[in-house]
C-alpha positions in Angstrom: 5.1 -24.5 13.5 7.0 -27.7 12.6 7.6 -29.7 9.5 8.6 -33.3 9.1 9.7 -33.8 5.5 7.6 -36.4 3.7 7.2 -37.5 0.1 4.2 -36.1 -1.7 1.2 -38.4 -1.8 0.2 -39.7 -5.2 -3.1 -38.4 -6.7 -6.0 -40.4 -5.3 -7.8 -42.8 -7.6 -11.0 -40.6 -7.6 -9.1 -37.5 -8.6 -7.2 -39.5 -11.3 -10.4 -40.9 -12.7 -12.0 -37.5 -13.0 -8.9 -35.9 -14.6 -8.6 -38.8 -17.2 -12.3 -38.7 -18.0 -12.4 -34.9 -18.3 -9.3 -34.5 -20.5 -9.4 -37.7 -22.5 -9.6 -35.8 -25.8 -8.2 -32.4 -24.6 -4.9 -31.0 -23.5 -4.6 -31.5 -19.8 -4.2 -28.3 -17.8 -0.8 -27.0 -16.5 -1.0 -28.5 -13.0 -1.8 -32.0 -14.3 1.1 -31.8 -16.9 3.5 -30.6 -14.2 2.7 -33.4 -11.9 2.9 -36.0 -14.6 6.1 -34.8 -16.1 8.0 -33.5 -13.1 6.5 -35.4 -10.2 7.5 -34.1 -6.8 9.2 -31.0 -8.1 9.8 -29.2 -4.7 10.6 -31.8 -2.0 9.7 -30.7 1.6 13.3 -31.3 2.7 14.5 -28.4 0.5 12.5 -26.0 2.7 12.8 -27.7 6.1 15.4 -25.1 7.2 12.7 -22.5 7.3 10.6 -24.5 9.8 11.1 -25.9 13.2 11.1 -29.5 14.3 8.8 -28.9 17.3 5.4 -27.4 17.5 2.1 -27.7 15.6 2.6 -29.6 12.3 2.4 -27.3 9.4 1.4 -27.8 5.8 3.9 -29.3 3.4 6.3 -26.5 2.4 7.1 -28.1 -0.9 3.5 -28.2 -1.9 3.0 -24.6 -0.7 5.8 -23.7 -3.0 3.9 -25.3 -5.9 0.7 -23.5 -4.8 2.6 -20.2 -4.9 3.9 -20.9 -8.4 0.4 -21.9 -9.6 -0.9 -18.7 -7.9 1.6 -16.6 -10.0 0.8 -18.6 -13.2 -2.9 -17.7 -12.8 -2.3 -14.3 -11.2 -4.4 -15.1 -8.1 -4.7 -13.5 -4.7 -3.9 -15.5 -1.6 -7.6 -16.1 -1.0 -8.2 -17.2 -4.6 -5.2 -19.5 -4.4 -6.4 -21.1 -1.2 -9.8 -21.5 -2.7 -8.3 -23.1 -5.8 -6.6 -25.7 -3.6 -10.1 -26.6 -2.3 -12.2 -26.6 -5.4 -9.9 -27.2 -8.5 -9.5 -30.8 -9.5 -6.3 -30.1 -11.4 -4.7 -28.4 -8.4 -5.7 -31.4 -6.2 -4.1 -33.7 -8.7 -0.9 -31.8 -8.7 -0.7 -31.6 -4.9 -1.8 -35.2 -4.3 -4.9 -34.1 -2.3 -8.2 -36.1 -1.9 -11.6 -34.8 -2.7 -12.4 -34.4 1.0 -9.3 -32.3 1.7 -10.2 -28.9 3.0 -6.9 -27.2 2.1 -5.6 -24.4 4.3 -6.4 -20.8 5.3 -5.0 -18.1 3.0 -2.8 -16.7 5.8 -0.6 -19.8 5.5 0.7 -18.6 2.2 1.8 -15.3 3.8 3.5 -17.1 6.6 5.2 -19.4 4.1 6.6 -16.5 2.1 7.9 -14.8 5.3 9.7 -17.9 6.4 11.3 -18.5 2.9 12.5 -14.9 2.8 13.9 -14.9 6.4 16.0 -18.0 5.6 17.2 -16.8 2.1 15.4 -19.6 0.2 13.8 -17.4 -2.5 15.8 -18.8 -5.4 15.3 -22.5 -4.3 12.3 -23.2 -6.5 14.1 -21.9 -9.6 17.2 -24.0 -8.8 15.1 -27.2 -8.4 13.3 -26.6 -11.7 16.5 -26.0 -13.6 18.1 -29.1 -12.1 15.1 -31.1 -13.3 15.3 -29.5 -16.8 19.1 -30.3 -17.0 18.1 -34.0 -16.8 15.6 -33.4 -19.6 18.3 -31.8 -21.8 16.4 -28.5 -22.0 19.1 -26.3 -20.3 22.9 -26.6 -20.3 25.9 -24.4 -20.0 27.7 -23.1 -23.0 24.7 -22.0 -25.1 23.2 -18.7 -25.7 21.3 -16.4 -23.3 19.8 -13.0 -23.3 19.0 -10.5 -20.5 16.9 -7.4 -20.1 15.3 -5.4 -17.3 12.1 -3.7 -16.7 10.7 -1.3 -14.1 8.4 -2.6 -11.2 6.1 -0.2 -9.4 6.0 -0.7 -5.7 3.0 -1.9 -3.7 2.8 1.4 -1.8 1.3 4.7 -3.0 3.4 7.5 -4.4 4.0 10.3 -1.9 5.3 13.8 -2.3 7.6 15.2 0.4 4.8 16.8 2.3 2.8 13.6 2.3 5.9 11.6 3.2 6.6 13.8 6.3 3.0 13.6 7.5 2.5 9.9 6.8 5.8 9.0 8.6 4.6 10.8 11.7 1.2 9.0 11.4 2.9 5.6 11.0 5.1 6.2 14.0 2.1 7.3 16.2 0.1 4.3 15.1 2.9 1.9 16.0 3.4 3.6 19.4 -0.3 3.5 20.1 -0.2 -0.2 19.8 3.2 -0.8 21.5 2.9 1.6 24.4 -0.6 3.2 24.6 -0.3 4.4 28.2 3.1 6.0 27.7 2.0 7.7 24.4 -1.1 9.3 26.1 1.3 11.0 28.5 3.5 12.7 25.9 0.9 13.9 23.3 -2.5 15.4 23.2 -4.3 12.3 21.9 -7.4 14.2 20.7 -5.4 16.9 19.0 -3.1 14.4 17.2 -6.1 12.3 16.3 -7.5 15.2 14.3 -4.3 15.6 12.4 -3.2 11.9 12.0 -6.4 10.0 12.4 -6.8 9.4 8.7 -4.0 9.0 6.1 -2.2 12.1 4.9 -3.4 12.8 1.4 -2.8 15.8 -0.9 -6.6 15.9 -1.6 -7.3 16.7 2.0 -4.4 19.2 2.4 -4.6 22.9 1.9 -3.7 24.3 -1.6 -2.3 27.6 -0.4 1.5 27.7 -0.5 1.6 29.5 2.8 -0.6 27.0 4.6 1.3 24.1 3.1 4.6 25.6 4.3 3.0 25.9 7.8 2.0 22.2 7.6 5.5 21.2 6.6 6.9 22.9 9.6 4.1 21.4 11.8 4.9 17.8 10.6 8.6 18.4 11.3 8.0 19.8 14.8 5.7 16.9 15.6 8.3 14.4 14.4 11.1 16.0 16.3 9.0 16.2 19.5 8.0 12.6 19.2 11.5 11.3 18.6 12.8 13.3 21.6 10.1 11.9 23.8 11.0 8.4 22.6 14.7 9.1 23.4 14.0 10.5 26.9 15.3 8.6 29.9 11.8 8.2 31.2 10.6 6.4 28.1 10.8 2.6 27.7 14.2 2.0 26.1 12.9 -0.5 23.6 10.7 2.1 21.9 13.6 3.4 19.9 14.0 -0.1 18.3 10.5 0.0 16.7 10.9 0.1 12.9 8.4 2.9 12.6 10.5 5.1 15.0 13.6 4.4 12.9 11.8 5.3 9.7 10.6 8.6 11.2 14.1 9.4 12.3 15.5 8.8 8.8 12.7 10.8 7.2 13.4 13.7 9.6 17.1 13.8 8.8 16.6 13.5 5.1 14.0 16.2 4.8 14.5 18.7 7.6 17.2 20.9 9.1 17.3 22.3 12.6 18.6 25.9 12.9 18.2 28.8 15.3 16.7 32.2 14.6 18.0 35.6 15.5 16.4 35.3 19.0 18.2 32.0 19.6 15.1 29.9 19.3 15.2 26.5 17.7 13.6 26.4 14.3 12.9 23.3 12.2 12.3 23.7 8.5 12.3 21.7 5.3 15.5 21.0 3.5 16.1 23.0 0.3 17.9 21.1 -2.5 20.0 24.2 -3.5 21.1 25.4 -0.1 20.9 22.5 2.3 21.2 19.5 -0.1 19.2 16.4 -0.3 20.4 12.8 0.0 21.0 10.9 -3.3 18.1 9.0 -4.8 19.6 5.6 -3.8 19.4 6.5 -0.1 16.3 8.6 0.0 13.2 7.1 1.6 10.0 7.4 -0.4 7.5 5.7 1.9 7.3 4.8 5.6 5.7 1.5 4.7 8.4 0.2 2.3 11.9 1.4 3.1 13.4 -0.4 0.0 11.5 1.3 -2.8 13.2 4.2 -4.6 12.3 6.8 -7.1 14.0 6.5 -10.5 13.7 7.8 -14.0 14.5 6.5 -17.5 14.6 9.2 -20.1 12.2 12.1 -19.9 9.0 10.1 -19.9 9.3 7.2 -17.5 9.4 8.0 -13.7 8.5 5.4 -11.2 8.8 4.5 -7.5 9.8 0.9 -7.0 12.2 -1.7 -8.2 13.8 -3.2 -11.3 13.9 -6.8 -12.3 16.4 -8.4 -14.6 15.3 -11.6 -16.5 17.8 -13.9 -18.2 16.6 -16.7 -20.5 18.0 -19.2 -22.9 17.7 -18.4 -26.7 19.1 -21.5 -28.5 18.9 -22.3 -32.1 16.4 -25.0 -33.1 17.5 -28.6 -32.5 18.8 -30.7 -35.4 16.2 -33.0 -37.0 17.6 -36.0 -35.2 16.4 -34.7 -31.9 19.8 -34.3 -30.2 20.1 -32.0 -27.3 22.1 -28.8 -27.0 25.3 -30.7 -26.1 24.7 -33.4 -28.8 23.5 -36.1 -26.3 20.2 -37.9 -27.0 17.1 -36.2 -25.5 13.7 -37.7 -24.7 12.0 -34.6 -26.2 10.8 -33.6 -29.6 13.2 -32.2 -32.1 12.8 -28.6 -33.4 12.0 -25.5 -31.4 12.7 -25.9 -27.7 11.2 -23.5 -25.1 13.2 -20.5 -24.0 13.8 -21.2 -20.3 14.3 -18.4 -17.7 17.5 -19.3 -15.9 18.1 -16.2 -13.8 16.1 -13.5 -12.1 17.6 -10.5 -10.2 15.7 -7.8 -8.4 17.1 -4.5 -7.2 15.8 -1.1 -6.1 15.0 1.2 -9.0 18.2 3.3 -8.7 20.7 0.4 -9.5 22.0 0.9 -13.1 22.0 -2.1 -15.4 25.8 -2.0 -15.8 26.3 -2.9 -12.1 24.2 -6.1 -12.6 26.2 -7.7 -15.4 28.7 -9.4 -13.1 26.2 -10.5 -10.4 24.1 -12.0 -13.2 27.1 -14.0 -14.5 27.9 -15.0 -10.9 24.4 -16.4 -10.3 24.5 -18.3 -13.6 27.9 -19.8 -12.7 26.5 -21.0 -9.4 23.8 -22.9 -11.4 26.4 -24.2 -13.9 24.5 -22.5 -16.6 26.9 -19.9 -17.9 26.3 -19.2 -21.6 29.0 -19.0 -24.2 27.3 -15.9 -25.7 25.2 -13.4 -23.7 23.0 -11.0 -25.6 22.3 -7.7 -23.7 21.4 -4.1 -24.6 23.8 -1.2 -24.3 22.9 -0.5 -20.7 24.7 -3.5 -19.4 28.2 -3.4 -20.8 31.2 -1.2 -20.9 34.4 -1.7 -22.9 36.1 -3.0 -19.7 33.3 -5.5 -19.1 33.6 -7.0 -22.5 37.1 -8.2 -21.7 36.5 -9.0 -18.1 33.4 -11.2 -18.8 35.4 -13.2 -21.3 38.4 -13.6 -18.9 36.6 -14.2 -15.7 33.5 -16.1 -16.9 34.3 -17.3 -20.4 31.2 -15.4 -21.6 31.2 -13.3 -24.8 29.0 -10.3 -24.4 27.1 -9.6 -27.6 26.1 -6.0 -27.2 26.5 -2.6 -28.7 28.7 -0.2 -26.8 27.4 3.3 -26.2 28.6 5.8 -28.7 31.4 8.3 -28.0 29.9 11.0 -25.8 32.4 13.8 -26.6 30.7 17.0 -27.8 32.2 16.5 -31.3 30.7 13.0 -31.6 27.3 14.0 -30.2 27.2 16.9 -32.7 28.3 14.7 -35.6 30.9 17.3 -36.6 34.5 18.0 -35.8 37.2 15.7 -34.5 35.9 13.2 -32.0 38.1 10.8 -30.0 38.3 8.2 -32.7 39.9 10.8 -35.0 43.1 10.7 -32.9 45.8 8.1 -33.1 46.8 6.8 -29.7 50.3 5.3 -29.2 50.4 3.6 -25.8 54.1 2.6 -26.3 55.3 6.1 -26.7 52.5 7.5 -24.5 51.5 10.1 -27.1 48.5 10.9 -29.3 48.5 12.4 -32.8 45.7 14.7 -34.0 44.2 14.7 -37.5 46.5 17.7 -38.3 49.6 15.7 -37.5 50.4 17.4 -34.1 51.7 15.3 -31.2 50.4 15.6 -27.6 52.7 16.9 -24.8 51.1 15.5 -21.7 50.1 12.0 -20.7 48.8 11.1 -17.2 47.2 8.0 -15.6 44.2 8.9 -13.4 41.3 7.3 -11.6 37.9 8.8 -12.4 34.9 7.6 -10.3 36.8 4.4 -9.5 37.7 3.7 -13.1 41.3 3.8 -14.5 41.7 6.3 -17.4 44.4 8.3 -19.2 44.3 12.1 -19.7 46.1 13.4 -22.8 46.7 17.1 -23.5 48.0 19.0 -26.4 50.1 22.1 -25.9 48.1 25.4 -25.9 50.6 27.0 -28.3 50.1 24.1 -30.7 46.3 24.4 -30.8 46.3 28.3 -30.7 47.1 28.8 -34.3 45.4 25.6 -35.7 43.2 26.4 -38.7 40.6 23.8 -37.6 40.6 24.7 -33.9 36.8 25.2 -33.9 36.3 21.7 -35.1 38.5 20.2 -32.4 37.7 22.0 -29.1 35.0 24.2 -27.6 37.4 26.1 -25.4 37.8 29.8 -26.3 40.8 30.3 -24.1 44.1 30.6 -25.9 45.8 29.1 -22.8 44.1 25.7 -23.2 44.7 23.1 -25.9 42.7 19.9 -26.8 42.3 17.3 -24.0 41.4 13.7 -24.4 40.4 11.1 -21.9 40.9 7.5 -23.0 40.7 4.1 -21.1 43.8 1.9 -20.7 45.2 0.1 -23.8 43.3 -3.2 -23.6 39.9 -1.5 -23.0 40.6 1.2 -25.7 41.4 -1.4 -28.3 38.3 -3.5 -27.4 36.2 -0.3 -27.6 37.5 0.5 -31.1 37.0 -3.0 -32.3 33.5 -3.3 -30.9 32.3 0.0 -32.4 33.8 -0.8 -35.7 31.9 -4.1 -36.0 28.6 -3.2 -34.4 27.4 -1.2 -37.4 27.9 -4.1 -39.9 24.9 -6.0 -41.2 26.3 -9.3 -40.1 26.7 -8.2 -36.5 23.2 -6.6 -36.4 21.7 -9.8 -37.8 23.4 -11.7 -35.0 22.4 -9.2 -32.4 18.7 -9.4 -33.4 18.5 -12.5 -31.2 18.4 -10.2 -28.2 15.0 -8.7 -29.1 13.2 -11.8 -28.1 13.6 -11.1 -24.4 11.3 -8.2 -24.8 8.5 -10.7 -25.4 9.4 -12.5 -22.2 9.1 -9.3 -20.3 5.8 -8.6 -21.9 4.6 -12.1 -20.9 5.8 -11.6 -17.4 3.8 -8.3 -17.2 0.7 -9.7 -18.9 0.5 -13.1 -17.2 1.9 -12.7 -13.7 1.5 -9.0 -13.2 5.2 -8.3 -12.7 4.8 -4.6 -13.5 3.3 -3.9 -10.0 4.8 -5.5 -6.9 2.4 -7.7 -4.9 4.3 -7.2 -1.6 6.2 -4.6 0.3 10.0 -4.7 0.6 12.8 -5.9 -1.6 13.1 -9.4 -0.2 9.4 -10.4 -0.8 9.4 -8.6 -4.2 12.4 -10.7 -5.1 10.6 -13.8 -4.0 7.6 -12.8 -6.2 9.8 -12.4 -9.3 11.5 -15.8 -8.8 8.2 -17.6 -8.4 6.8 -15.7 -11.3 9.7 -16.8 -13.4 9.1 -20.5 -12.4 5.5 -20.0 -13.4 6.4 -18.7 -16.8 8.8 -21.6 -17.3 6.1 -24.1 -16.5 3.6 -22.3 -18.9 6.2 -22.6 -21.7 7.0 -26.2 -20.8 3.3 -27.1 -20.7 2.9 -25.8 -24.3 6.1 -27.6 -25.4 5.2 -30.9 -23.9 1.7 -30.8 -25.4 2.9 -30.1 -29.0 2.8 -26.4 -29.0 6.4 -25.3 -29.3 7.7 -21.8 -30.2 6.0 -20.5 -33.4 8.3 -18.2 -35.4 6.2 -18.5 -38.6 3.0 -16.6 -37.7 1.2 -15.6 -40.8 -1.6 -13.0 -41.0 -4.8 -13.7 -42.7 -4.0 -11.0 -45.3 -0.6 -12.7 -46.1 -2.4 -16.0 -46.5 -4.8 -14.4 -48.9 -1.9 -12.9 -50.9 -0.3 -16.4 -51.1 -3.5 -18.0 -52.2 -4.0 -15.4 -55.0 -0.4 -15.8 -56.1 -0.9 -19.5 -56.5 
């Protein structure tokens, strides 16, 4: 498929006449407003890299990008989106299509997404929209932004370990049956395997007896091992080992089975036991043969999911002055007052990546767009004491966030002497306890890749202390109190942050962060972000970026048509109360 970048055609006179007549006294729909305000938002040339210059001419990639954004805005399937291109006047207006245009087959959208992902162009639509909004004065560097994350459920069904083993064998057999049917018929009993793997492996069809399920686990492992050895045999076509399904089966076998020998010297394959054999960490453990990027994760005791995590960053500026000046004080051709909160960053990871690891990548992405905020509001999952200083030094960004509380046993219990009760003197490399005793040991260490200082008090000093039980849980007379503190700069930042984050002024300032929860709710309710549409991290990332652009356009549509943010919602009961008071 080839693409010759061209400018988008203007809406035809017939389409324009219908739109103007239909919406003469009504607010025009989103596609019409987008075309009128932003014009050719996604030029073909921006996506030309993903298409060839020879071959059958393809549909305009820039307009396919807009179709995909509108698809997310209305939460449509590919077929519904392709049908909307054919029968919705507002979509034809936005795309510059005539009444007689037949559109395209829905499979074109799938191919477009694949090409965009393969060439790393997922973020391009958001970049182009933000560039356009910079010219409108709606986004700029140096303002305020807020970030939060939410869980995303994968597009594949949840599998237990038994189902995973069986379904991985089934997926591999299905792939081999298509790629090398003649070879496969020589290495397995097709009829016998067809009875076991002809339909998907589901707990509802499997035996309930523990003994029979254990036998089935062993059978799946034996079949997987035999199939992989047949693929690796010298007589097999060498390219079979490169099939993705074969690689997945190999990984599932290694992660879930061990091969041993019994007393008679015979080879035995059995399921791995977490206590004796060990299991791979969650970040590396496959959960489905059909999506090798999705992972199991948990948040607290109640939330467990198999999938991904998306981080959304949006602006959260104060209302404009009455004179209608923009964020940076320059004139702006937009109404004064409340401006829309614009999503300026979207990052998607597998479910096991902690929020704290994403703070720096989020700032890096904002820096590339020249949209770094002066203040960044995040919850306690994103920062550490070290990140507070590093973000300010490296990016010029002040993190407004509460630090996690002291996790020492004394602090968690709310009784006794926690770490803050000790005076740390970095110059003399000593610590003084509340009873006036001085430490005798100071050593710099690295714990899990982080610099720290371990401080110890002499055992004989603590042995006869009258408040020993309030200071240490150790019952040994040979051990004194031990502290672990970060380096000086981090320690001082930590103390200062914890001292201020409980004040009313700081909490009032931090309340600004709560608004991002509404954005996540909007993403879930409008674009269906909670459940991934596609398999794999790259396409899930694309989905989230296009969904973010869709949400931005929805907000801009409301703003441009006189419906800005409303922070003064009043219930009918409150209105009645005011009326009675008057």
